C-alpha positions, -999 to 999 in steps of 0.1 A, spaced: 0 0 0 14 34 -10 15 62 16 24 98 12 61 103 20 55 134 41 33 114 65 60 87 71 81 89 102 118 83 103 114 54 126 93 36 100 119 39 74 151 35 95 176 9 84 157 0 52 168 0 16 144 14 -10 142 14 -48 134 49 -59 112 50 -90 102 80 -112 67 79 -126 60 105 -153 23 111 -160 16 128 -194 -15 149 -189 -41 162 -213 -39 199 -220 -77 203 -217 -89 182 -188 -56 174 -169 -65 137 -172 -36 112 -175 -29 102 -212 -2 77 -204 24 69 -177 61 61 -179 80 45 -151 117 41 -146 141 32 -118 163 61 -106 184 46 -78 186 25 -47 189 43 -13 193 33 23 179 53 52 205 48 78 202 79 99 180 110 102 202 129 77 194 103 50 157 108 58 159 146 57 177 145 24 150 123 10 122 147 22 141 176 6 146 158 -27 109 149 -28 99 185 -29 111 187 -65 83 164 -76 45 168 -78 39 139 -54 60 113 -34 47 80 -20 63 51 -1 54 14 -4 69 -1 28 57 -36 19 76 -36 -14 104 -12 -2 98 13 -30 96 51 -31 77 66 -60 83 102 -72 56 115 -96 61 142 -122 35 157 -145 43 165 -181 21 185 -205 33 173 -240 7 193 -259 -14 161 -264 -51 159 -257 -76 130 -253 -97 124 -284 -128 128 -264 -117 163 -252 -113 173 -289 -147 160 -298 -163 181 -270 -150 213 -287 
């Protein structure tokens, strides 16, 4: 289950290794709905001390959303991209 990173406490993440993944959601210019999603692995990190945890929180501010999956030991950073594409249904509404 994914939980917002900002709600996680250091103690819950301490001494764990996480795979950090970037998910880029391409959004429709008209309705802001997701057109498609791309996912890639960025790096593997270990939260050994409070400084590692604080660095992770600081880094997460560069993204639209950050979530943690403790069960699968993954951290997801979400970025939104507006490529100039639109849903066909949005064009038909015009």
